[in-house]
C-alpha positions as CSV (number, residue, x, y, z in Angstrom):
1,M,-28.8,-9.4,-65.2
2,S,-28.7,-12.9,-66.7
3,K,-30.5,-13.2,-70.0
4,K,-31.4,-16.9,-69.3
5,L,-35.1,-17.3,-68.7
6,T,-37.0,-19.6,-66.4
7,S,-38.4,-22.4,-68.7
8,R,-42.1,-22.4,-69.4
9,A,-42.4,-26.0,-68.2
10,E,-40.8,-25.1,-64.9
11,D,-42.9,-22.0,-64.1
12,Y,-45.0,-20.4,-66.8
13,S,-46.0,-17.4,-64.8
14,K,-42.4,-16.6,-63.8
15,W,-41.2,-17.2,-67.4
16,Y,-43.8,-14.6,-68.6
17,N,-42.9,-12.0,-66.1
18,E,-39.2,-12.4,-66.7
19,L,-39.6,-12.2,-70.5
20,V,-41.6,-9.0,-70.4
21,V,-38.8,-7.3,-68.3
22,K,-35.7,-8.9,-69.9
23,A,-37.0,-8.3,-73.5
24,D,-37.3,-4.6,-72.6
25,L,-41.1,-4.5,-73.1
26,A,-42.2,-3.0,-69.8
27,E,-41.5,-2.8,-66.1
28,N,-43.3,-2.0,-62.9
29,S,-43.5,1.7,-62.0
30,A,-43.5,3.7,-58.7
31,V,-47.3,3.7,-58.9
32,R,-48.8,0.5,-57.5
33,G,-50.2,-1.7,-60.2
34,C,-49.1,0.6,-63.1
35,M,-46.5,-0.1,-65.7
36,V,-43.9,1.7,-67.8
37,I,-44.1,0.6,-71.4
38,K,-40.6,0.8,-72.6
39,P,-39.7,1.9,-76.2
40,Y,-39.4,-1.6,-77.6
41,G,-42.7,-2.7,-76.1
42,Y,-44.3,0.6,-77.2
43,A,-43.0,0.1,-80.8
44,I,-45.0,-3.2,-81.0
45,W,-48.1,-1.5,-79.5
46,E,-47.7,1.4,-82.1
47,K,-47.8,-1.2,-84.9
48,M,-50.9,-2.8,-83.5
49,Q,-52.5,0.6,-83.1
50,A,-51.7,1.7,-86.6
51,E,-53.2,-1.4,-88.2
52,L,-56.3,-1.3,-86.1
53,D,-56.8,2.4,-86.7
54,K,-56.6,1.8,-90.4
55,M,-59.2,-1.0,-90.2
56,F,-61.5,1.2,-88.1
57,K,-61.3,4.1,-90.6
58,E,-61.9,1.7,-93.5
59,T,-65.2,0.7,-91.8
60,G,-66.3,4.4,-91.5
61,H,-65.2,5.3,-88.0
62,Q,-63.6,8.5,-86.9
63,N,-61.3,9.2,-83.9
64,A,-62.2,11.7,-81.1
65,Y,-61.1,12.3,-77.6
66,F,-63.2,12.6,-74.4
67,P,-62.2,13.7,-70.8
68,L,-60.4,11.4,-68.4
69,F,-62.7,12.5,-65.6
70,V,-66.4,11.5,-65.3
71,P,-68.6,13.4,-62.9
72,K,-70.0,10.9,-60.4
73,S,-73.6,11.7,-61.2
74,L,-73.0,10.9,-64.9
75,F,-71.2,7.7,-64.0
76,E,-74.3,6.6,-61.9
77,A,-76.8,7.3,-64.6
78,E,-76.6,3.8,-66.1
79,E,-77.1,1.6,-63.0
80,K,-75.7,-1.7,-64.3
81,N,-72.6,-0.1,-65.8
82,A,-71.9,1.9,-62.6
83,E,-72.5,-1.2,-60.4
84,G,-70.2,-3.3,-62.6
85,F,-67.3,-1.0,-62.3
86,A,-67.8,0.6,-58.9
87,K,-65.3,-1.5,-57.0
88,E,-62.5,-0.7,-59.5
89,C,-63.0,3.1,-59.6
90,A,-60.4,5.7,-58.6
91,V,-62.1,8.8,-57.4
92,V,-60.8,12.4,-57.3
93,T,-62.2,14.4,-54.3
94,H,-59.8,17.4,-54.1
95,Y,-58.2,19.8,-56.6
96,R,-55.2,21.3,-54.7
97,L,-52.3,20.5,-52.4
98,Q,-50.7,22.8,-49.8
99,T,-47.7,22.8,-47.6
100,D,-48.3,20.8,-44.4
101,P,-47.8,23.2,-41.4
102,D,-47.2,20.2,-39.2
103,N,-44.6,18.5,-41.4
104,E,-42.3,21.0,-43.0
105,G,-41.4,20.4,-46.6
106,K,-44.3,17.9,-47.1
107,L,-47.6,18.5,-48.9
108,R,-51.1,17.6,-47.9
109,V,-54.5,17.8,-49.5
110,D,-56.0,21.3,-49.0
111,P,-59.1,20.6,-47.0
112,E,-60.7,23.8,-48.4
113,A,-60.2,22.5,-52.0
114,K,-62.8,19.8,-52.0
115,L,-64.6,19.3,-55.3
116,E,-68.3,20.1,-55.4
117,E,-68.8,16.8,-57.2
118,E,-66.4,13.9,-57.0
119,L,-64.9,12.8,-60.3
120,V,-64.4,9.2,-61.4
121,V,-61.2,8.4,-63.3
122,R,-62.7,6.7,-66.3
123,P,-62.7,2.9,-66.1
124,T,-64.6,3.1,-69.5
125,S,-66.1,6.1,-71.2
126,E,-69.8,5.3,-71.9
127,A,-71.1,7.8,-69.4
128,I,-69.1,10.9,-70.6
129,I,-69.6,9.9,-74.2
130,W,-73.3,9.4,-74.1
131,N,-73.8,12.6,-72.2
132,T,-72.0,14.3,-75.1
133,Y,-73.9,12.4,-77.8
134,K,-77.1,14.0,-76.4
135,K,-75.9,17.3,-77.8
136,W,-74.8,15.8,-81.1
137,I,-77.8,13.7,-82.0
138,Q,-81.1,15.4,-82.9
139,S,-82.3,13.7,-86.0
140,Y,-82.0,10.4,-88.0
141,R,-79.8,12.5,-90.3
142,D,-77.2,12.6,-87.5
143,L,-77.0,8.8,-87.6
144,P,-75.1,6.5,-87.6
145,L,-72.5,8.2,-85.3
146,L,-69.3,6.1,-85.5
147,I,-66.7,7.2,-83.1
148,N,-63.5,5.6,-81.7
149,Q,-61.2,6.9,-79.0
150,W,-57.6,5.9,-78.3
151,A,-57.1,6.5,-74.6
152,N,-56.0,5.2,-71.2
153,V,-58.3,4.0,-68.5
154,V,-58.0,3.1,-64.8
155,R,-59.4,0.0,-63.1
156,W,-58.0,-0.4,-59.6
157,E,-57.0,-4.0,-59.9
158,M,-55.8,-5.7,-56.7
159,R,-53.7,-8.4,-58.4
160,T,-51.8,-7.1,-61.4
161,R,-49.5,-8.5,-64.0
162,L,-47.7,-6.5,-66.8
163,F,-49.9,-6.1,-69.8
164,L,-52.4,-8.7,-68.8
165,R,-54.0,-6.8,-65.8
166,T,-52.8,-3.4,-64.7
167,A,-54.4,-0.5,-62.8
168,E,-53.9,1.7,-65.8
169,F,-53.8,0.5,-69.4
170,L,-54.0,1.7,-72.9
171,W,-56.8,0.8,-75.2
172,Q,-59.2,1.9,-77.9
173,E,-63.0,2.1,-77.3
174,G,-65.5,2.5,-80.0
175,H,-68.9,4.0,-79.2
176,T,-71.5,4.1,-81.9
177,A,-75.1,5.3,-82.2
178,H,-77.7,3.9,-84.7
179,E,-81.2,4.4,-85.9
180,T,-82.4,0.8,-85.6
181,K,-81.7,-2.3,-83.5
182,A,-80.7,-4.2,-86.7
183,E,-78.1,-1.6,-87.6
184,A,-76.6,-1.7,-84.1
185,L,-76.5,-5.5,-84.0
186,E,-74.8,-5.4,-87.4
187,E,-72.2,-3.0,-86.1
188,T,-71.5,-5.1,-83.0
189,K,-70.9,-8.2,-85.2
190,L,-68.9,-6.3,-87.7
191,M,-66.4,-4.9,-85.2
192,N,-66.0,-8.3,-83.5
193,G,-65.1,-9.6,-86.9
194,V,-62.6,-6.7,-87.4
195,Y,-60.9,-7.8,-84.2
196,A,-60.8,-11.4,-85.3
197,K,-59.3,-10.4,-88.6
198,F,-56.6,-8.3,-87.0
199,V,-55.6,-10.9,-84.4
200,E,-55.4,-13.7,-86.9
201,N,-53.8,-11.8,-89.8
202,F,-51.4,-9.6,-87.9
203,M,-50.8,-11.3,-84.5
204,A,-50.9,-14.8,-86.1
205,I,-53.2,-15.9,-83.3
206,P,-56.3,-18.1,-84.1
207,V,-59.5,-17.0,-82.3
208,I,-62.9,-18.3,-81.7
209,Q,-65.8,-15.8,-82.2
210,G,-68.7,-16.1,-79.8
211,V,-71.2,-14.6,-77.5
212,K,-70.7,-14.3,-73.7
213,S,-73.0,-15.8,-71.2
214,E,-75.2,-13.4,-69.2
215,S,-73.0,-13.4,-66.2
216,E,-69.9,-12.7,-68.4
217,R,-71.4,-9.8,-70.3
218,F,-70.2,-6.2,-70.2
219,A,-72.0,-4.3,-67.5
220,G,-74.9,-2.5,-69.2
221,A,-74.9,-4.6,-72.4
222,E,-77.7,-6.7,-73.8
223,D,-75.2,-8.9,-75.6
224,T,-71.4,-9.2,-75.6
225,Y,-69.6,-10.7,-78.6
226,C,-66.0,-11.7,-78.1
227,I,-62.9,-13.3,-79.6
228,E,-61.2,-15.9,-77.4
229,A,-57.6,-17.2,-77.8
230,L,-55.7,-20.0,-76.2
231,M,-52.3,-19.5,-74.6
232,Q,-49.5,-22.1,-74.5
233,D,-50.2,-23.0,-70.9
234,G,-53.8,-24.1,-71.8
235,K,-55.5,-21.0,-70.4
236,A,-57.8,-18.9,-72.5
237,L,-57.5,-15.1,-73.0
238,Q,-60.3,-12.8,-74.0
239,A,-58.6,-10.8,-76.8
240,G,-61.4,-8.4,-77.7
241,T,-65.1,-7.6,-77.0
242,S,-67.9,-5.9,-78.9
243,H,-71.1,-5.0,-77.0
244,F,-74.7,-4.5,-78.2
245,L,-75.9,-2.0,-75.7
246,G,-79.5,-1.8,-76.9
247,Q,-81.1,1.5,-75.8
248,N,-79.9,1.3,-72.2
249,F,-77.4,4.2,-72.4
250,A,-79.7,6.3,-74.7
251,K,-82.4,6.0,-72.1
252,A,-80.1,6.7,-69.2
253,F,-78.8,9.9,-70.8
254,D,-82.0,10.8,-72.7
255,V,-80.4,10.6,-76.2
256,K,-83.4,10.8,-78.6
257,F,-83.7,11.5,-82.3
258,A,-86.5,12.5,-84.6
259,N,-87.0,9.5,-86.9
260,K,-88.1,9.6,-90.6
261,E,-91.8,9.7,-89.5
262,G,-91.0,12.7,-87.3
263,K,-91.5,10.8,-84.0
264,Q,-89.0,10.8,-81.1
265,D,-87.1,7.6,-80.5
266,Y,-84.1,6.5,-78.5
267,V,-81.0,5.6,-80.4
268,W,-79.4,2.1,-80.4
269,A,-75.9,1.7,-79.2
270,T,-72.7,-0.3,-79.4
271,S,-69.3,-0.2,-77.7
272,W,-66.2,-2.3,-78.5
273,G,-62.6,-2.4,-77.4
274,V,-59.2,-4.0,-77.2
275,S,-56.3,-3.1,-75.0
276,T,-52.6,-3.5,-74.3
277,R,-53.7,-7.0,-73.0
278,L,-53.1,-8.0,-76.6
279,M,-49.4,-7.6,-75.9
280,G,-49.7,-10.4,-73.3
281,A,-51.5,-12.5,-75.9
282,L,-48.8,-12.0,-78.4
283,I,-46.1,-12.9,-75.9
284,M,-47.8,-16.0,-74.6
285,T,-48.9,-17.5,-77.9
286,H,-45.6,-17.6,-79.8
287,S,-42.6,-17.1,-77.5
288,D,-40.3,-19.8,-76.2
289,D,-37.6,-20.4,-73.6
290,K,-35.1,-18.3,-75.4
291,G,-37.4,-15.2,-75.5
292,L,-39.9,-13.5,-77.8
293,V,-41.0,-14.8,-81.1
294,L,-42.7,-12.0,-83.0
295,P,-44.8,-12.3,-86.1
296,P,-43.2,-10.2,-88.9
297,S,-46.3,-8.1,-89.3
298,L,-45.8,-6.6,-85.8
299,A,-42.1,-6.8,-85.2
300,P,-40.5,-3.4,-84.8
301,N,-37.6,-4.7,-86.9
302,Q,-38.3,-7.6,-89.2
303,V,-34.6,-7.9,-90.0
304,V,-31.5,-6.9,-88.1
305,I,-28.0,-6.9,-89.6
306,V,-25.1,-7.6,-87.3
307,P,-21.6,-6.8,-88.6
308,I,-18.6,-9.1,-87.9
309,Y,-15.3,-7.2,-88.0
310,K,-11.9,-6.9,-86.5
311,S,-10.8,-3.5,-87.8
312,D,-12.3,-0.2,-88.8
313,E,-11.6,-1.0,-92.4
314,D,-13.5,-4.3,-92.0
315,F,-16.4,-2.4,-90.4
316,D,-16.5,0.2,-93.2
317,A,-16.6,-2.6,-95.9
318,V,-19.4,-4.4,-94.1
319,A,-21.4,-1.2,-93.5
320,K,-21.3,-0.4,-97.2
321,V,-22.9,-3.7,-98.1
322,A,-25.3,-3.5,-95.1
323,N,-26.5,0.0,-96.1
324,A,-27.2,-1.3,-99.6
325,I,-29.2,-4.2,-98.2
326,M,-31.2,-1.9,-96.0
327,A,-32.1,0.4,-98.8
328,N,-33.3,-2.5,-100.9
329,L,-35.4,-4.0,-98.1
330,R,-37.0,-0.6,-97.2
331,Q,-38.0,-0.3,-100.9
332,K,-40.0,-3.4,-100.2
333,N,-41.5,-1.9,-97.0
334,I,-39.5,-4.3,-94.8
335,T,-38.3,-2.8,-91.6
336,V,-34.6,-3.3,-90.9
337,S,-31.9,-2.1,-88.6
338,F,-28.1,-2.2,-88.6
339,D,-26.7,-3.0,-85.2
340,K,-23.5,-1.0,-85.4
341,R,-22.9,-0.7,-81.7
342,K,-19.2,-0.9,-80.9
343,T,-19.9,-1.5,-77.2
344,H,-21.3,-5.0,-77.7
345,R,-19.7,-8.1,-79.2
346,P,-21.5,-10.0,-82.0
347,G,-22.5,-12.9,-79.6
348,A,-24.2,-10.4,-77.2
349,K,-26.0,-8.8,-80.1
350,F,-27.2,-12.2,-81.3
351,A,-28.5,-13.0,-77.8
352,Q,-30.4,-9.7,-77.5
353,H,-32.1,-9.9,-80.9
354,E,-33.0,-13.5,-80.2
355,L,-34.5,-12.5,-76.8
356,Q,-36.4,-9.7,-78.5
357,G,-37.8,-11.9,-81.2
358,V,-36.5,-10.2,-84.3
359,P,-37.8,-12.6,-87.1
360,L,-34.6,-12.6,-89.3
361,R,-31.0,-11.9,-88.4
362,L,-28.2,-11.3,-91.0
363,A,-24.6,-11.6,-90.0
364,I,-22.0,-10.2,-92.4
365,G,-18.2,-10.5,-92.0
366,A,-15.1,-10.2,-94.1
367,R,-15.3,-13.8,-95.3
368,D,-18.9,-13.2,-96.3
369,L,-17.9,-10.2,-98.4
370,A,-15.2,-12.2,-100.1
371,N,-17.8,-14.9,-100.9
372,G,-20.7,-12.6,-101.8
373,T,-22.8,-14.2,-99.0
374,V,-24.5,-13.6,-95.7
375,E,-25.5,-15.8,-92.8
376,L,-29.2,-15.7,-92.2
377,A,-30.8,-16.9,-88.9
378,R,-34.6,-17.4,-88.4
379,R,-36.0,-16.7,-85.0
380,D,-39.0,-19.0,-85.3
381,T,-37.1,-22.2,-86.1
382,L,-33.6,-21.1,-84.8
383,S,-32.2,-22.4,-88.1
384,K,-29.3,-20.8,-90.0
385,E,-28.2,-20.8,-93.6
386,T,-25.8,-19.1,-95.9
387,L,-27.3,-17.2,-98.7
388,P,-25.9,-15.3,-101.7
389,L,-26.2,-11.5,-101.7
390,E,-27.8,-11.6,-105.1
391,G,-31.6,-12.0,-104.7
392,L,-31.3,-11.7,-100.9
393,E,-34.1,-9.1,-100.6
394,D,-36.6,-11.3,-102.6
395,K,-35.6,-14.3,-100.4
396,I,-36.2,-12.3,-97.2
397,Q,-39.6,-11.2,-98.4
398,V,-40.6,-14.8,-99.0
399,L,-39.3,-15.9,-95.7
400,L,-41.1,-13.2,-93.7
401,K,-44.4,-14.4,-95.3
402,E,-43.5,-18.0,-94.5
403,I,-42.8,-17.1,-90.9
404,Q,-46.0,-15.2,-90.5
405,E,-48.1,-18.1,-91.9
406,G,-46.1,-20.7,-90.0
407,L,-46.6,-19.0,-86.6
408,F,-50.4,-18.9,-87.3
409,A,-50.5,-22.6,-88.4
410,K,-48.5,-23.7,-85.3
411,A,-50.8,-21.8,-83.0
412,L,-53.9,-23.1,-84.8
413,K,-52.8,-26.7,-84.5
414,F,-52.1,-26.2,-80.8
415,R,-55.5,-24.5,-80.3
416,D,-57.4,-27.2,-82.2
417,D,-55.5,-30.0,-80.4
418,H,-56.7,-28.5,-77.1
419,I,-60.5,-28.3,-77.8
420,T,-62.0,-31.4,-76.1
421,E,-65.6,-32.5,-76.2
422,V,-66.9,-34.0,-73.0
423,D,-70.3,-35.4,-71.9
424,T,-69.8,-36.0,-68.2
425,F,-68.6,-33.9,-65.4
426,E,-65.9,-36.4,-64.6
427,E,-64.6,-36.1,-68.1
428,F,-64.8,-32.3,-67.8
429,K,-62.6,-32.2,-64.6
430,E,-60.1,-34.8,-65.9
431,S,-59.6,-33.0,-69.2
432,L,-59.3,-29.6,-67.5
433,E,-56.6,-30.9,-65.2
434,T,-54.6,-33.2,-67.5
435,K,-54.9,-31.4,-70.8
436,G,-56.2,-27.9,-70.3
437,G,-57.4,-25.8,-73.1
438,F,-61.1,-25.4,-74.2
439,I,-63.7,-27.8,-73.0
440,A,-66.7,-28.1,-75.3
441,A,-69.6,-29.1,-73.1
442,H,-73.4,-28.9,-72.8
443,W,-74.7,-26.3,-70.3
444,D,-78.3,-25.8,-69.2
445,G,-78.2,-22.0,-69.6
446,T,-78.5,-21.1,-65.9
447,I,-76.3,-18.8,-64.0
448,A,-76.5,-21.2,-61.0
449,T,-74.9,-24.0,-62.9
450,E,-72.3,-21.7,-64.4
451,D,-71.4,-20.4,-61.0
452,K,-71.2,-24.0,-59.5
453,I,-68.9,-25.2,-62.2
454,K,-66.7,-22.2,-61.7
455,E,-66.6,-22.8,-57.9
456,L,-65.6,-26.4,-58.3
457,T,-63.1,-26.2,-61.2
458,K,-62.2,-22.4,-61.6
459,A,-63.3,-22.8,-65.3
460,T,-65.6,-20.2,-66.8
461,I,-67.7,-20.1,-69.9
462,R,-65.4,-18.3,-72.4
463,C,-68.1,-18.0,-75.0
464,I,-70.9,-19.6,-76.9
465,P,-69.2,-20.1,-80.3
466,L,-70.9,-18.7,-83.3
467,E,-69.7,-21.7,-85.3
468,F,-71.3,-24.2,-83.0
469,K,-74.6,-25.5,-84.4
470,A,-77.6,-26.5,-82.3
471,E,-77.2,-29.9,-80.8
472,E,-79.5,-31.5,-78.3
473,G,-77.8,-32.9,-75.2
474,I,-77.6,-33.0,-71.5
475,C,-75.9,-30.4,-69.3
476,V,-72.5,-31.7,-68.1
477,Y,-73.2,-30.7,-64.5
478,S,-77.0,-30.6,-63.8
479,G,-78.2,-33.2,-66.2
480,K,-80.9,-30.9,-67.6
481,P,-81.6,-30.5,-71.3
482,S,-79.2,-28.4,-73.4
483,S,-79.4,-27.3,-77.0
484,K,-75.8,-26.2,-77.7
485,R,-72.3,-26.8,-76.5
486,V,-70.3,-23.9,-75.0
487,L,-66.6,-23.5,-74.4
488,F,-65.3,-23.6,-70.8
489,A,-61.7,-22.9,-69.8
490,K,-59.5,-21.6,-67.1
491,A,-58.6,-18.0,-68.2
492,Y,-56.5,-15.0,-67.6
């Protein structure tokens, strides 16, 4: 297969799909709408998972695991949540297969093995978790309950795209219970902030924190906080959400506690999650027509060493120096690999590591050994320079920090350059079609206006930014009074 990618300018969607496959991140599976995450892609996800897990535990959360299957009666208990996910549910109705007497060698569902109650394959876990919390929570002494789950979920999407929207995906979902409304709201905002910190500091992606409009809220939530990012094609991507659930799930599953006055009260709840969709955000924010561009904080290998040699003796001499460099880099907690494959020429190795976004590449040959130097190539700028071996590890450490910060700065400038304030619907439509990105516009707060704008432009309200201050104005579509601008965009 050719390694050359379709250019982003020519066909952004095709570029993305090709890059995911050619960079060995993931591929479609035999199951409709489901993907196989390949080792290189999973290594990036593992780094994301490790950093997020550390941040969750630093804020007092513990990990647990709950069943994949949810009895239909439990799923139905919170009506808004059930209604919101009903069309995406996969349902298990039988528990056994048998040999088909009419088609030798084939299997069929055993009609006698029908489940007494159908099981929903979790699209989200509120139902099974809150049914469990009923047994765990009796008193205010049991609160707060701060639980996170790393899991897979199934949402039977009709139109799928690797990482961005698949029928099954990996994620984490936090589910917490609190004594008061104020505590639950504080938790909701805290975890949205944790997501923003992770995405900006590790993924090098600037985000806007905000609140969703009523029609964009999580099903069953009273408020949904979110972080919104902007991709290179001018479309927004919801990178994480944190939901204030009020007492809705506590009432649906009768989760009460004895408060400090000895009276029974319903607990207050939150849920929050990010998924492998973050992989799509990472790819689309930084990568170019040559392949992935990975921030050093999440690159499986921050440095790769490629030997240049003609004989076994040359290779052994280069390997000795490479091993010393690797040992020194690992002491600085820098991940590094030595590409010693003898089945690939150096040019092929360079192309692969460029395609897979390795931040720094070192090439070492006999001439370099004689001169006490290495050739260093940066993936972000595609620049090369010759460096002395002495002090190399310190230089690499500085460069990795520079690359991380540079990727964020570049993405931030692009994002900020693509936030446009408009005051009329004509300006709204023109900016959306010619420039893309976020449109900051007044909205009258009604679902009817929001739906009409979406129908006419395919743009949705991404969020009501927390940083936007009150500002009297006129709704860009209806002409009715408005007290604050919101951000519209076309989105993934």
